[in-house]
TORKOL-4160 file (C-alpha; in steps of 0.2 Angstrom, whole numbers, padded with zeros to 4 digits, m for minus):
471
<pt num="1" X="0620" Y="0517" Z="0361"/>
<pt num="2" X="0618" Y="0498" Z="0361"/>
<pt num="3" X="0619" Y="0498" Z="0380"/>
<pt num="4" X="0606" Y="0512" Z="0381"/>
<pt num="5" X="0594" Y="0502" Z="0369"/>
<pt num="6" X="0596" Y="0487" Z="0379"/>
<pt num="7" X="0591" Y="0496" Z="0395"/>
<pt num="8" X="0576" Y="0503" Z="0385"/>
<pt num="9" X="0571" Y="0486" Z="0380"/>
<pt num="10" X="0571" Y="0480" Z="0399"/>
<pt num="11" X="0560" Y="0495" Z="0403"/>
<pt num="12" X="0548" Y="0490" Z="0389"/>
<pt num="13" X="0547" Y="0472" Z="0396"/>
<pt num="14" X="0543" Y="0480" Z="0413"/>
<pt num="15" X="0529" Y="0489" Z="0404"/>
<pt num="16" X="0522" Y="0471" Z="0399"/>
<pt num="17" X="0528" Y="0473" Z="0381"/>
<pt num="18" X="0534" Y="0456" Z="0374"/>
<pt num="19" X="0550" Y="0461" Z="0365"/>
<pt num="20" X="0560" Y="0446" Z="0359"/>
<pt num="21" X="0579" Y="0446" Z="0356"/>
<pt num="22" X="0577" Y="0445" Z="0337"/>
<pt num="23" X="0566" Y="0461" Z="0338"/>
<pt num="24" X="0580" Y="0469" Z="0349"/>
<pt num="25" X="0593" Y="0465" Z="0335"/>
<pt num="26" X="0581" Y="0473" Z="0322"/>
<pt num="27" X="0580" Y="0489" Z="0333"/>
<pt num="28" X="0599" Y="0490" Z="0333"/>
<pt num="29" X="0600" Y="0488" Z="0314"/>
<pt num="30" X="0587" Y="0502" Z="0313"/>
<pt num="31" X="0598" Y="0513" Z="0324"/>
<pt num="32" X="0612" Y="0511" Z="0312"/>
<pt num="33" X="0601" Y="0517" Z="0298"/>
<pt num="34" X="0592" Y="0531" Z="0305"/>
<pt num="35" X="0604" Y="0537" Z="0319"/>
<pt num="36" X="0598" Y="0546" Z="0335"/>
<pt num="37" X="0597" Y="0564" Z="0329"/>
<pt num="38" X="0579" Y="0565" Z="0326"/>
<pt num="39" X="0569" Y="0560" Z="0341"/>
<pt num="40" X="0552" Y="0558" Z="0333"/>
<pt num="41" X="0560" Y="0547" Z="0319"/>
<pt num="42" X="0568" Y="0537" Z="0332"/>
<pt num="43" X="0552" Y="0534" Z="0342"/>
<pt num="44" X="0541" Y="0530" Z="0327"/>
<pt num="45" X="0554" Y="0518" Z="0320"/>
<pt num="46" X="0557" Y="0509" Z="0336"/>
<pt num="47" X="0538" Y="0508" Z="0339"/>
<pt num="48" X="0535" Y="0499" Z="0322"/>
<pt num="49" X="0548" Y="0486" Z="0327"/>
<pt num="50" X="0545" Y="0484" Z="0346"/>
<pt num="51" X="0526" Y="0487" Z="0348"/>
<pt num="52" X="0513" Y="0476" Z="0340"/>
<pt num="53" X="0496" Y="0480" Z="0346"/>
<pt num="54" X="0487" Y="0497" Z="0349"/>
<pt num="55" X="0488" Y="0494" Z="0368"/>
<pt num="56" X="0507" Y="0490" Z="0366"/>
<pt num="57" X="0510" Y="0506" Z="0356"/>
<pt num="58" X="0501" Y="0517" Z="0369"/>
<pt num="59" X="0512" Y="0509" Z="0383"/>
<pt num="60" X="0528" Y="0511" Z="0371"/>
<pt num="61" X="0525" Y="0530" Z="0369"/>
<pt num="62" X="0523" Y="0532" Z="0388"/>
<pt num="63" X="0539" Y="0522" Z="0391"/>
<pt num="64" X="0549" Y="0531" Z="0377"/>
<pt num="65" X="0545" Y="0548" Z="0383"/>
<pt num="66" X="0550" Y="0544" Z="0401"/>
<pt num="67" X="0566" Y="0534" Z="0396"/>
<pt num="68" X="0572" Y="0547" Z="0384"/>
<pt num="69" X="0567" Y="0562" Z="0394"/>
<pt num="70" X="0581" Y="0575" Z="0398"/>
<pt num="71" X="0570" Y="0588" Z="0406"/>
<pt num="72" X="0580" Y="0588" Z="0422"/>
<pt num="73" X="0589" Y="0604" Z="0427"/>
<pt num="74" X="0580" Y="0613" Z="0413"/>
<pt num="75" X="0566" Y="0622" Z="0421"/>
<pt num="76" X="0565" Y="0635" Z="0435"/>
<pt num="77" X="0584" Y="0634" Z="0438"/>
<pt num="78" X="0588" Y="0645" Z="0453"/>
<pt num="79" X="0605" Y="0652" Z="0448"/>
<pt num="80" X="0608" Y="0661" Z="0432"/>
<pt num="81" X="0624" Y="0658" Z="0422"/>
<pt num="82" X="0632" Y="0674" Z="0429"/>
<pt num="83" X="0630" Y="0668" Z="0447"/>
<pt num="84" X="0615" Y="0679" Z="0449"/>
<pt num="85" X="0597" Y="0674" Z="0455"/>
<pt num="86" X="0586" Y="0668" Z="0441"/>
<pt num="87" X="0569" Y="0676" Z="0440"/>
<pt num="88" X="0560" Y="0660" Z="0442"/>
<pt num="89" X="0571" Y="0653" Z="0456"/>
<pt num="90" X="0567" Y="0665" Z="0470"/>
<pt num="91" X="0577" Y="0680" Z="0477"/>
<pt num="92" X="0595" Y="0680" Z="0484"/>
<pt num="93" X="0605" Y="0694" Z="0492"/>
<pt num="94" X="0612" Y="0707" Z="0480"/>
<pt num="95" X="0624" Y="0722" Z="0484"/>
<pt num="96" X="0626" Y="0738" Z="0474"/>
<pt num="97" X="0643" Y="0745" Z="0470"/>
<pt num="98" X="0651" Y="0759" Z="0479"/>
<pt num="99" X="0649" Y="0777" Z="0473"/>
<pt num="100" X="0666" Y="0777" Z="0466"/>
<pt num="101" X="0664" Y="0762" Z="0456"/>
<pt num="102" X="0647" Y="0767" Z="0450"/>
<pt num="103" X="0654" Y="0783" Z="0442"/>
<pt num="104" X="0667" Y="0773" Z="0433"/>
<pt num="105" X="0653" Y="0763" Z="0424"/>
<pt num="106" X="0638" Y="0770" Z="0414"/>
<pt num="107" X="0625" Y="0779" Z="0424"/>
<pt num="108" X="0612" Y="0767" Z="0433"/>
<pt num="109" X="0623" Y="0752" Z="0430"/>
<pt num="110" X="0623" Y="0739" Z="0445"/>
<pt num="111" X="0633" Y="0724" Z="0449"/>
<pt num="112" X="0629" Y="0709" Z="0459"/>
<pt num="113" X="0640" Y="0701" Z="0472"/>
<pt num="114" X="0655" Y="0692" Z="0466"/>
<pt num="115" X="0656" Y="0674" Z="0469"/>
<pt num="116" X="0668" Y="0669" Z="0484"/>
<pt num="117" X="0681" Y="0656" Z="0481"/>
<pt num="118" X="0677" Y="0638" Z="0484"/>
<pt num="119" X="0683" Y="0621" Z="0478"/>
<pt num="120" X="0667" Y="0611" Z="0475"/>
<pt num="121" X="0664" Y="0606" Z="0457"/>
<pt num="122" X="0646" Y="0602" Z="0460"/>
<pt num="123" X="0644" Y="0620" Z="0468"/>
<pt num="124" X="0652" Y="0628" Z="0452"/>
<pt num="125" X="0640" Y="0618" Z="0441"/>
<pt num="126" X="0626" Y="0624" Z="0451"/>
<pt num="127" X="0631" Y="0642" Z="0451"/>
<pt num="128" X="0635" Y="0641" Z="0433"/>
<pt num="129" X="0618" Y="0634" Z="0429"/>
<pt num="130" X="0626" Y="0620" Z="0419"/>
<pt num="131" X="0611" Y="0609" Z="0416"/>
<pt num="132" X="0619" Y="0597" Z="0403"/>
<pt num="133" X="0634" Y="0593" Z="0414"/>
<pt num="134" X="0623" Y="0591" Z="0429"/>
<pt num="135" X="0612" Y="0579" Z="0420"/>
<pt num="136" X="0626" Y="0569" Z="0414"/>
<pt num="137" X="0634" Y="0569" Z="0431"/>
<pt num="138" X="0617" Y="0563" Z="0439"/>
<pt num="139" X="0615" Y="0549" Z="0427"/>
<pt num="140" X="0633" Y="0543" Z="0429"/>
<pt num="141" X="0631" Y="0543" Z="0448"/>
<pt num="142" X="0614" Y="0533" Z="0446"/>
<pt num="143" X="0624" Y="0519" Z="0437"/>
<pt num="144" X="0638" Y="0520" Z="0450"/>
<pt num="145" X="0626" Y="0517" Z="0465"/>
<pt num="146" X="0616" Y="0504" Z="0456"/>
<pt num="147" X="0599" Y="0513" Z="0454"/>
<pt num="148" X="0593" Y="0498" Z="0442"/>
<pt num="149" X="0592" Y="0488" Z="0458"/>
<pt num="150" X="0578" Y="0498" Z="0465"/>
<pt num="151" X="0562" Y="0488" Z="0468"/>
<pt num="152" X="0550" Y="0498" Z="0479"/>
<pt num="153" X="0546" Y="0516" Z="0480"/>
<pt num="154" X="0551" Y="0516" Z="0499"/>
<pt num="155" X="0569" Y="0515" Z="0493"/>
<pt num="156" X="0568" Y="0532" Z="0483"/>
<pt num="157" X="0575" Y="0543" Z="0497"/>
<pt num="158" X="0589" Y="0530" Z="0500"/>
<pt num="159" X="0595" Y="0530" Z="0482"/>
<pt num="160" X="0593" Y="0549" Z="0480"/>
<pt num="161" X="0604" Y="0551" Z="0495"/>
<pt num="162" X="0617" Y="0539" Z="0487"/>
<pt num="163" X="0617" Y="0548" Z="0470"/>
<pt num="164" X="0619" Y="0565" Z="0479"/>
<pt num="165" X="0634" Y="0559" Z="0489"/>
<pt num="166" X="0642" Y="0552" Z="0473"/>
<pt num="167" X="0639" Y="0569" Z="0464"/>
<pt num="168" X="0649" Y="0577" Z="0478"/>
<pt num="169" X="0635" Y="0583" Z="0490"/>
<pt num="170" X="0647" Y="0580" Z="0505"/>
<pt num="171" X="0660" Y="0592" Z="0499"/>
<pt num="172" X="0647" Y="0605" Z="0494"/>
<pt num="173" X="0640" Y="0605" Z="0512"/>
<pt num="174" X="0657" Y="0607" Z="0519"/>
<pt num="175" X="0660" Y="0622" Z="0508"/>
<pt num="176" X="0643" Y="0630" Z="0513"/>
<pt num="177" X="0647" Y="0628" Z="0531"/>
<pt num="178" X="0664" Y="0636" Z="0529"/>
<pt num="179" X="0657" Y="0651" Z="0519"/>
<pt num="180" X="0643" Y="0653" Z="0532"/>
<pt num="181" X="0655" Y="0654" Z="0547"/>
<pt num="182" X="0668" Y="0665" Z="0538"/>
<pt num="183" X="0660" Y="0681" Z="0544"/>
<pt num="184" X="0662" Y="0689" Z="0527"/>
<pt num="185" X="0647" Y="0696" Z="0518"/>
<pt num="186" X="0652" Y="0690" Z="0501"/>
<pt num="187" X="0655" Y="0673" Z="0507"/>
<pt num="188" X="0639" Y="0672" Z="0516"/>
<pt num="189" X="0630" Y="0678" Z="0500"/>
<pt num="190" X="0638" Y="0664" Z="0490"/>
<pt num="191" X="0633" Y="0651" Z="0503"/>
<pt num="192" X="0615" Y="0657" Z="0502"/>
<pt num="193" X="0616" Y="0654" Z="0483"/>
<pt num="194" X="0624" Y="0637" Z="0485"/>
<pt num="195" X="0610" Y="0633" Z="0497"/>
<pt num="196" X="0597" Y="0638" Z="0484"/>
<pt num="197" X="0606" Y="0627" Z="0471"/>
<pt num="198" X="0607" Y="0612" Z="0483"/>
<pt num="199" X="0588" Y="0613" Z="0487"/>
<pt num="200" X="0585" Y="0613" Z="0468"/>
<pt num="201" X="0597" Y="0599" Z="0465"/>
<pt num="202" X="0589" Y="0588" Z="0479"/>
<pt num="203" X="0572" Y="0590" Z="0471"/>
<pt num="204" X="0578" Y="0586" Z="0454"/>
<pt num="205" X="0587" Y="0570" Z="0460"/>
<pt num="206" X="0572" Y="0564" Z="0469"/>
<pt num="207" X="0561" Y="0566" Z="0454"/>
<pt num="208" X="0574" Y="0557" Z="0443"/>
<pt num="209" X="0574" Y="0542" Z="0455"/>
<pt num="210" X="0555" Y="0541" Z="0455"/>
<pt num="211" X="0555" Y="0542" Z="0436"/>
<pt num="212" X="0568" Y="0528" Z="0435"/>
<pt num="213" X="0558" Y="0518" Z="0447"/>
<pt num="214" X="0543" Y="0519" Z="0435"/>
<pt num="215" X="0554" Y="0513" Z="0421"/>
<pt num="216" X="0564" Y="0500" Z="0430"/>
<pt num="217" X="0550" Y="0492" Z="0440"/>
<pt num="218" X="0535" Y="0496" Z="0429"/>
<pt num="219" X="0537" Y="0506" Z="0413"/>
<pt num="220" X="0519" Y="0511" Z="0413"/>
<pt num="221" X="0517" Y="0516" Z="0431"/>
<pt num="222" X="0504" Y="0503" Z="0434"/>
<pt num="223" X="0514" Y="0494" Z="0448"/>
<pt num="224" X="0517" Y="0511" Z="0456"/>
<pt num="225" X="0498" Y="0513" Z="0457"/>
<pt num="226" X="0495" Y="0495" Z="0463"/>
<pt num="227" X="0508" Y="0498" Z="0477"/>
<pt num="228" X="0500" Y="0514" Z="0482"/>
<pt num="229" X="0483" Y="0506" Z="0484"/>
<pt num="230" X="0489" Y="0491" Z="0492"/>
<pt num="231" X="0497" Y="0501" Z="0506"/>
<pt num="232" X="0481" Y="0511" Z="0509"/>
<pt num="233" X="0467" Y="0507" Z="0521"/>
<pt num="234" X="0452" Y="0501" Z="0511"/>
<pt num="235" X="0441" Y="0511" Z="0523"/>
<pt num="236" X="0450" Y="0527" Z="0517"/>
<pt num="237" X="0451" Y="0522" Z="0499"/>
<pt num="238" X="0444" Y="0535" Z="0487"/>
<pt num="239" X="0432" Y="0531" Z="0473"/>
<pt num="240" X="0445" Y="0535" Z="0460"/>
<pt num="241" X="0455" Y="0520" Z="0465"/>
<pt num="242" X="0442" Y="0507" Z="0465"/>
<pt num="243" X="0445" Y="0501" Z="0448"/>
<pt num="244" X="0464" Y="0499" Z="0452"/>
<pt num="245" X="0459" Y="0489" Z="0467"/>
<pt num="246" X="0447" Y="0478" Z="0458"/>
<pt num="247" X="0460" Y="0474" Z="0445"/>
<pt num="248" X="0473" Y="0470" Z="0459"/>
<pt num="249" X="0460" Y="0459" Z="0468"/>
<pt num="250" X="0457" Y="0449" Z="0452"/>
<pt num="251" X="0475" Y="0446" Z="0449"/>
<pt num="252" X="0477" Y="0440" Z="0467"/>
<pt num="253" X="0462" Y="0429" Z="0465"/>
<pt num="254" X="0469" Y="0422" Z="0449"/>
<pt num="255" X="0486" Y="0418" Z="0458"/>
<pt num="256" X="0477" Y="0410" Z="0473"/>
<pt num="257" X="0466" Y="0400" Z="0461"/>
<pt num="258" X="0481" Y="0393" Z="0451"/>
<pt num="259" X="0489" Y="0389" Z="0468"/>
<pt num="260" X="0475" Y="0379" Z="0475"/>
<pt num="261" X="0465" Y="0373" Z="0460"/>
<pt num="262" X="0472" Y="0355" Z="0462"/>
<pt num="263" X="0462" Y="0340" Z="0454"/>
<pt num="264" X="0451" Y="0333" Z="0467"/>
<pt num="265" X="0455" Y="0316" Z="0462"/>
<pt num="266" X="0472" Y="0310" Z="0456"/>
<pt num="267" X="0473" Y="0294" Z="0446"/>
<pt num="268" X="0488" Y="0284" Z="0439"/>
<pt num="269" X="0501" Y="0294" Z="0448"/>
<pt num="270" X="0506" Y="0298" Z="0466"/>
<pt num="271" X="0508" Y="0285" Z="0480"/>
<pt num="272" X="0505" Y="0266" Z="0477"/>
<pt num="273" X="0490" Y="0259" Z="0486"/>
<pt num="274" X="0497" Y="0242" Z="0492"/>
<pt num="275" X="0481" Y="0235" Z="0499"/>
<pt num="276" X="0470" Y="0239" Z="0484"/>
<pt num="277" X="0484" Y="0233" Z="0472"/>
<pt num="278" X="0486" Y="0216" Z="0481"/>
<pt num="279" X="0467" Y="0213" Z="0483"/>
<pt num="280" X="0464" Y="0217" Z="0465"/>
<pt num="281" X="0478" Y="0205" Z="0458"/>
<pt num="282" X="0473" Y="0190" Z="0468"/>
<pt num="283" X="0465" Y="0183" Z="0453"/>
<pt num="284" X="0481" Y="0184" Z="0444"/>
<pt num="285" X="0490" Y="0173" Z="0457"/>
<pt num="286" X="0499" Y="0188" Z="0464"/>
<pt num="287" X="0506" Y="0195" Z="0448"/>
<pt num="288" X="0504" Y="0213" Z="0448"/>
<pt num="289" X="0494" Y="0217" Z="0432"/>
<pt num="290" X="0483" Y="0230" Z="0439"/>
<pt num="291" X="0491" Y="0244" Z="0449"/>
<pt num="292" X="0480" Y="0254" Z="0460"/>
<pt num="293" X="0486" Y="0272" Z="0466"/>
<pt num="294" X="0480" Y="0281" Z="0481"/>
<pt num="295" X="0466" Y="0293" Z="0477"/>
<pt num="296" X="0466" Y="0310" Z="0485"/>
<pt num="297" X="0449" Y="0319" Z="0487"/>
<pt num="298" X="0449" Y="0337" Z="0492"/>
<pt num="299" X="0432" Y="0344" Z="0497"/>
<pt num="300" X="0428" Y="0361" Z="0492"/>
<pt num="301" X="0423" Y="0372" Z="0507"/>
<pt num="302" X="0406" Y="0379" Z="0509"/>
<pt num="303" X="0408" Y="0398" Z="0512"/>
<pt num="304" X="0395" Y="0409" Z="0520"/>
<pt num="305" X="0399" Y="0427" Z="0520"/>
<pt num="306" X="0390" Y="0439" Z="0532"/>
<pt num="307" X="0395" Y="0457" Z="0527"/>
<pt num="308" X="0392" Y="0473" Z="0537"/>
<pt num="309" X="0389" Y="0486" Z="0523"/>
<pt num="310" X="0386" Y="0501" Z="0533"/>
<pt num="311" X="0396" Y="0517" Z="0533"/>
<pt num="312" X="0415" Y="0515" Z="0529"/>
<pt num="313" X="0415" Y="0496" Z="0532"/>
<pt num="314" X="0406" Y="0494" Z="0515"/>
<pt num="315" X="0423" Y="0497" Z="0505"/>
<pt num="316" X="0431" Y="0482" Z="0514"/>
<pt num="317" X="0415" Y="0472" Z="0510"/>
<pt num="318" X="0415" Y="0477" Z="0492"/>
<pt num="319" X="0432" Y="0470" Z="0489"/>
<pt num="320" X="0430" Y="0455" Z="0500"/>
<pt num="321" X="0415" Y="0450" Z="0489"/>
<pt num="322" X="0425" Y="0454" Z="0473"/>
<pt num="323" X="0439" Y="0443" Z="0480"/>
<pt num="324" X="0428" Y="0428" Z="0484"/>
<pt num="325" X="0417" Y="0428" Z="0469"/>
<pt num="326" X="0433" Y="0429" Z="0458"/>
<pt num="327" X="0438" Y="0412" Z="0465"/>
<pt num="328" X="0424" Y="0403" Z="0457"/>
<pt num="329" X="0435" Y="0389" Z="0451"/>
<pt num="330" X="0440" Y="0384" Z="0469"/>
<pt num="331" X="0426" Y="0392" Z="0479"/>
<pt num="332" X="0410" Y="0387" Z="0469"/>
<pt num="333" X="0399" Y="0388" Z="0483"/>
<pt num="334" X="0399" Y="0406" Z="0491"/>
<pt num="335" X="0383" Y="0412" Z="0499"/>
<pt num="336" X="0383" Y="0430" Z="0503"/>
<pt num="337" X="0373" Y="0440" Z="0515"/>
<pt num="338" X="0373" Y="0459" Z="0518"/>
<pt num="339" X="0366" Y="0469" Z="0532"/>
<pt num="340" X="0366" Y="0485" Z="0542"/>
<pt num="341" X="0350" Y="0484" Z="0553"/>
<pt num="342" X="0342" Y="0471" Z="0542"/>
<pt num="343" X="0350" Y="0456" Z="0534"/>
<pt num="344" X="0346" Y="0448" Z="0517"/>
<pt num="345" X="0354" Y="0435" Z="0506"/>
<pt num="346" X="0362" Y="0443" Z="0490"/>
<pt num="347" X="0368" Y="0427" Z="0482"/>
<pt num="348" X="0355" Y="0428" Z="0468"/>
<pt num="349" X="0362" Y="0445" Z="0463"/>
<pt num="350" X="0379" Y="0438" Z="0460"/>
<pt num="351" X="0371" Y="0424" Z="0449"/>
<pt num="352" X="0361" Y="0436" Z="0438"/>
<pt num="353" X="0373" Y="0451" Z="0437"/>
<pt num="354" X="0391" Y="0455" Z="0435"/>
<pt num="355" X="0401" Y="0455" Z="0451"/>
<pt num="356" X="0403" Y="0474" Z="0452"/>
<pt num="357" X="0385" Y="0477" Z="0448"/>
<pt num="358" X="0379" Y="0464" Z="0461"/>
<pt num="359" X="0390" Y="0472" Z="0474"/>
<pt num="360" X="0383" Y="0489" Z="0471"/>
<pt num="361" X="0365" Y="0483" Z="0472"/>
<pt num="362" X="0369" Y="0474" Z="0489"/>
<pt num="363" X="0376" Y="0490" Z="0496"/>
<pt num="364" X="0361" Y="0500" Z="0490"/>
<pt num="365" X="0348" Y="0487" Z="0497"/>
<pt num="366" X="0356" Y="0484" Z="0514"/>
<pt num="367" X="0368" Y="0498" Z="0517"/>
<pt num="368" X="0356" Y="0510" Z="0526"/>
<pt num="369" X="0351" Y="0510" Z="0544"/>
<pt num="370" X="0359" Y="0507" Z="0561"/>
<pt num="371" X="0370" Y="0492" Z="0563"/>
<pt num="372" X="0362" Y="0478" Z="0573"/>
<pt num="373" X="0373" Y="0462" Z="0574"/>
<pt num="374" X="0361" Y="0452" Z="0585"/>
<pt num="375" X="0346" Y="0455" Z="0572"/>
<pt num="376" X="0358" Y="0450" Z="0558"/>
<pt num="377" X="0363" Y="0434" Z="0567"/>
<pt num="378" X="0345" Y="0429" Z="0570"/>
<pt num="379" X="0340" Y="0432" Z="0552"/>
<pt num="380" X="0355" Y="0422" Z="0546"/>
<pt num="381" X="0350" Y="0407" Z="0557"/>
<pt num="382" X="0332" Y="0408" Z="0549"/>
<pt num="383" X="0339" Y="0409" Z="0531"/>
<pt num="384" X="0354" Y="0397" Z="0531"/>
<pt num="385" X="0358" Y="0388" Z="0547"/>
<pt num="386" X="0350" Y="0372" Z="0541"/>
<pt num="387" X="0363" Y="0372" Z="0527"/>
<pt num="388" X="0378" Y="0375" Z="0538"/>
<pt num="389" X="0388" Y="0359" Z="0542"/>
<pt num="390" X="0405" Y="0353" Z="0546"/>
<pt num="391" X="0412" Y="0358" Z="0529"/>
<pt num="392" X="0406" Y="0376" Z="0531"/>
<pt num="393" X="0416" Y="0392" Z="0534"/>
<pt num="394" X="0407" Y="0407" Z="0541"/>
<pt num="395" X="0416" Y="0423" Z="0537"/>
<pt num="396" X="0410" Y="0438" Z="0546"/>
<pt num="397" X="0416" Y="0455" Z="0541"/>
<pt num="398" X="0412" Y="0470" Z="0552"/>
<pt num="399" X="0418" Y="0482" Z="0565"/>
<pt num="400" X="0407" Y="0474" Z="0579"/>
<pt num="401" X="0400" Y="0491" Z="0583"/>
<pt num="402" X="0382" Y="0486" Z="0588"/>
<pt num="403" X="0374" Y="0503" Z="0593"/>
<pt num="404" X="0371" Y="0496" Z="0610"/>
<pt num="405" X="0358" Y="0483" Z="0604"/>
<pt num="406" X="0358" Y="0466" Z="0611"/>
<pt num="407" X="0374" Y="0457" Z="0604"/>
<pt num="408" X="0366" Y="0441" Z="0600"/>
<pt num="409" X="0380" Y="0430" Z="0606"/>
<pt num="410" X="0369" Y="0415" Z="0610"/>
<pt num="411" X="0364" Y="0414" Z="0591"/>
<pt num="412" X="0382" Y="0416" Z="0586"/>
<pt num="413" X="0387" Y="0402" Z="0597"/>
<pt num="414" X="0373" Y="0391" Z="0589"/>
<pt num="415" X="0380" Y="0395" Z="0572"/>
<pt num="416" X="0398" Y="0392" Z="0577"/>
<pt num="417" X="0393" Y="0375" Z="0584"/>
<pt num="418" X="0387" Y="0369" Z="0567"/>
<pt num="419" X="0401" Y="0376" Z="0556"/>
<pt num="420" X="0419" Y="0370" Z="0554"/>
<pt num="421" X="0426" Y="0387" Z="0558"/>
<pt num="422" X="0420" Y="0405" Z="0560"/>
<pt num="423" X="0432" Y="0419" Z="0554"/>
<pt num="424" X="0429" Y="0437" Z="0560"/>
<pt num="425" X="0437" Y="0451" Z="0550"/>
<pt num="426" X="0438" Y="0468" Z="0558"/>
<pt num="427" X="0443" Y="0483" Z="0548"/>
<pt num="428" X="0448" Y="0492" Z="0565"/>
<pt num="429" X="0464" Y="0490" Z="0574"/>
<pt num="430" X="0464" Y="0479" Z="0589"/>
<pt num="431" X="0466" Y="0493" Z="0601"/>
<pt num="432" X="0448" Y="0499" Z="0596"/>
<pt num="433" X="0440" Y="0482" Z="0598"/>
<pt num="434" X="0434" Y="0486" Z="0615"/>
<pt num="435" X="0430" Y="0504" Z="0614"/>
<pt num="436" X="0412" Y="0511" Z="0615"/>
<pt num="437" X="0399" Y="0500" Z="0607"/>
<pt num="438" X="0411" Y="0488" Z="0600"/>
<pt num="439" X="0406" Y="0470" Z="0605"/>
<pt num="440" X="0422" Y="0460" Z="0599"/>
<pt num="441" X="0426" Y="0454" Z="0616"/>
<pt num="442" X="0408" Y="0446" Z="0617"/>
<pt num="443" X="0410" Y="0438" Z="0599"/>
<pt num="444" X="0429" Y="0432" Z="0601"/>
<pt num="445" X="0425" Y="0416" Z="0611"/>
<pt num="446" X="0415" Y="0409" Z="0596"/>
<pt num="447" X="0428" Y="0413" Z="0582"/>
<pt num="448" X="0442" Y="0401" Z="0577"/>
<pt num="449" X="0451" Y="0415" Z="0569"/>
<pt num="450" X="0449" Y="0434" Z="0571"/>
<pt num="451" X="0461" Y="0447" Z="0564"/>
<pt num="452" X="0462" Y="0465" Z="0557"/>
<pt num="453" X="0457" Y="0466" Z="0539"/>
<pt num="454" X="0459" Y="0483" Z="0530"/>
<pt num="455" X="0470" Y="0480" Z="0515"/>
<pt num="456" X="0473" Y="0469" Z="0500"/>
<pt num="457" X="0487" Y="0460" Z="0509"/>
<pt num="458" X="0474" Y="0456" Z="0524"/>
<pt num="459" X="0461" Y="0450" Z="0511"/>
<pt num="460" X="0474" Y="0439" Z="0502"/>
<pt num="461" X="0480" Y="0431" Z="0519"/>
<pt num="462" X="0462" Y="0428" Z="0524"/>
<pt num="463" X="0456" Y="0419" Z="0508"/>
<pt num="464" X="0472" Y="0409" Z="0508"/>
<pt num="465" X="0467" Y="0403" Z="0525"/>
<pt num="466" X="0450" Y="0398" Z="0519"/>
<pt num="467" X="0458" Y="0388" Z="0504"/>
<pt num="468" X="0470" Y="0379" Z="0515"/>
<pt num="469" X="0457" Y="0373" Z="0526"/>
<pt num="470" X="0450" Y="0363" Z="0511"/>
<pt num="471" X="0466" Y="0352" Z="0510"/>
């Protein structure tokens, strides 16, 4: 039980509960007193010791139910204890007795096919519907194959296969093949029952592995959701997941801010400035009383963001703006412009309202109409070109689909000539950059960097590039 409790504490820590070694020892002492027979008493006692805040207690309850769940092999088992089909598990072939045998029994009495002989232990457990022993076998196999090393949900099938093989799936497959090719009706019926049991077993093991992933990688399931949304195209993202993505964006922004938020001037440490030190100490006849250090000054970049907020592109714009305005510590000067057919500056909205509200207002005000990049570039030139200089980064987010209007390449060339760099982020794949009304081929000569941007990973890579350009 000490080992099991240790594994449970690891799962709690994965669920962001701060459990100390001393609290773990207290929990072990509590187990000596209360035992493990009463599950509710066990949960309440451990909750008092290991969870402090209401939020932690809520996470604790979720983690406890997952960790001490023994529901596997207990519902909808396809084979009954006598080897006959379970009512919940589908239908299998049945045979009636002959007339002579029927008369020897009570009237109307029927018998199902007998089970053919085979040697697979796993098969016998399946046909015997021995849920408890199957559950123990599965958990032992999980330990043997090192399930605790799972790190991504993509490894679920790999570990499920390893567990099944360790439980004896190979021998079971051989027995099924032998029985199916024997030509005997009783053998074939038994093979069919084993196939039903095998399907059920595979589903249960996959569910078990996914459940363990949630415990071993993230006890509350939050990391599971984060992984799911991070691998989904932002243009396909449903509204339900927006809050999860916002939280993921904020975490990424905080990580980037910590990584790049260096002090702009460094005093009294670093590399010695020999020239300044010698010059400063001439008055002391060359004695080095006043040491001078090289000063490093890093200029914060001026960032101008031009976002196409029409149609499906607006989801990418939504999270790009969230990302940039979450980096206020290292990107204090972000001017945002939104457009579809008309462009307008929305920076003031972000100064007056919370980021999420400001983004929604921007989408409502400028997200209607047919997209016209040429008109947007001309309006940007009118509103902001005088403020663009050699420290400015222009970020353009859009699919370049211009509805066959004039592309405005001459204006973009003028903007690029004054800025340090122009970065174009396109939510569409590169093979679509030249299809239909897309104008990327016309805009690419004036961009220092252009890439596909349709995921959180793409946003992080792009923002990291902007921050590195300031060093």
